[in-house]
Residue, then its C-alpha position, 0 to 999 in steps of 0.5 A: m325757718k326750721t332750727v336744727l335740734t339736738l345738734l350734738i347728738i351723734f351715732n357711732s356709725f362709722i364704717v371701717y377703715g378701707s371701706e370705699i365711699e363716694n368723694p364729698f368734694e365730688h358731690y357739691g350739686e349745682l354749680l354757679k355760672v356767671n352773675g348767679y349766686s348762693v345764699l346760706t344762712y348760718k348758726k354759730y353754736n358754742s360746745i353746750q348748744s348755745l346759740l351765739s349768733s346767725g347770719t347770712v353769706r351771699g356768694t356772687l360769681m362775678s366772672q370765670e375765665d381760661f387764662y393759658g390753661e388755668e382757671i380764674k374765678v372772681l367772687k363776691i362774698n357778702t355776709t351778715v352777722t348778729p351776735i345774740g343780744g348784739t346788732p347786725e354787721a355786713n361785710e364784703m369781700y371780693e376773692v381772686y382764685i387761680d386753679d382754685d389753690f391761689a388767692f387774693n382776698n380783699t375785705v371791706s366791712s360796713l365799719k370801714y376796715a379793709s384788709s388783703i391777704l394773698n393765699r397760696s396752698v400747696g396740696k388738695p383733696p383727692s378728685t377721684k369719685t371714690i375715696k377709701v375710708g382713712d385716706k389721707w392728704k396734707n396741705i401747706g398754706y401761705r399767708t401775707g398780706f395786711t390786717e388790722v389790730t385795735t390797741q388799748q387805746g382804741d385805735i386801728l392799726t394796719l400791720p403786715i401779717r405772714i402766717v403759714l397753716e400746715s394741715e393734714s386732713t382724713f376721711l372718717g367715714l359716714e355717720s348719721i347727723d340731724t339736719i333740717w332734711g331729716r337725719k341723713n349719712a353725711a361724709v366726715i372729714q378731720t383736720q389737725k391745723v397749725f398756725e404759725s404766724g410771723n411777727q407783725e411790726w407797724s412804725d409811725g415815726a413815734y411808736k412802734y408796734r409789734n404782735t408776737f403770736e403763739v402757735t395756734r393748733q385747730t381740730i376741724k371736722e366737716y359734715f358733708l351732704k350729697e348734693m350740698g356740701a358742708y352742713k356742719i362744721e365743729t371747730i375746736t381751738q387750742p389755748a394760744g394768744y398773742t402779745f402786742t408791744q408798743t415802744y415809744t421810738p426815741t427813748g425805747s421805752s415799751q408797753s406790752y397787753p397780752y391777749p390770751s385765748a382760752l379753749e374754744t368750741e365753735i359749731l357752724t350749721y349752714e342751709y342754702s336758702s337760695r336753692n330747692l335742696s334735698p340732699t340724699n344720702f353718702s353711701e358706701v361704694t361697692v366697686s366691681s373688679n375685673s380681676g382678683a380674688s373676688v368679683t362682685i354681682d349685686s345690680w340687675t341682671w338680665n336672665g332670659a338666656f339662662p344659664w348665661i346672665y348679664n350684669h348691668g353693674t360689671a357690663s358683663w356676661f356670667y355662666y352659672h353652673f350647679t355643682g350639686t351643693g352650690y352654685m359657681t359662676y364663670d366671668a367672661r371678662s376674666g376667664n375665671w371660675f368663682s364659687f359663692n360665699g355665704v359667710t362674705n356674701s361675695w363670690v370667691a375665685s375658685n382655685 
């Protein structure tokens, strides 16, 4: 399998704010059918391009049904991860989605640890075919459930967890990146995230355990390839951490163990291995308008009845007139005359 070369070489080729591009969330490629699956391989790097781990993800759509107008999907996810110099570990997760913004996750790993988390999100990316560079959307996600913590003594504790995730995402535009299919124009989305975790407490009759978390902030850049989805994800996590406190119930004596985390940069690259994908380039979209100060005529035209011509992109007729110094055109849809502006390469409405 090919590796991704010069992963961090980035060309500053973003298009300007206000330009329209194809919505990356509308170009994922083929959809899964019930009992169908997709397999992807991934590699995780740090900020200096050192390979940290590799693995696979297999998603199997177990069921999909409409329940009183809401779509319910059950997805089984099997993952393997092999740290550099380490041994492979397998995990299995079942995810139940209700209308794509409400999920219940149940995880069982090869070490027989289990966690159950209920997710609820408010806020979705736009579902239009095109979006404008600079467009933003916000999301608030809530997680409640149980997770596992390893103590200093090596014990595994199952503790309740409450997390609020606030995020704001921005469409940055298009950027040329290196992929296993060569250089491709990727649609780039940047997300600023804030994680606020509540206290986790658990008592076994003799000891009381509690985790106190600091606020964690992340900056995430996702690079989408057309007909595939996310290909590369860069995540920068700011320093934070948590403190684990163990209290002996009868006497009230306690011990605290800090678990600080340093600045962390993680770069993931994905490649679907179960599909014969060859992603194409995302592109800037030129939108034709029926009215306004300008009109775009940039697709094929039929000139068989000149000076009347038919334009495929606008699905309408135009009449051309030579003024002696240039051409004008009449748009039959709006009833307006337009003159050609050679500087902007557009037809501008004549007053």
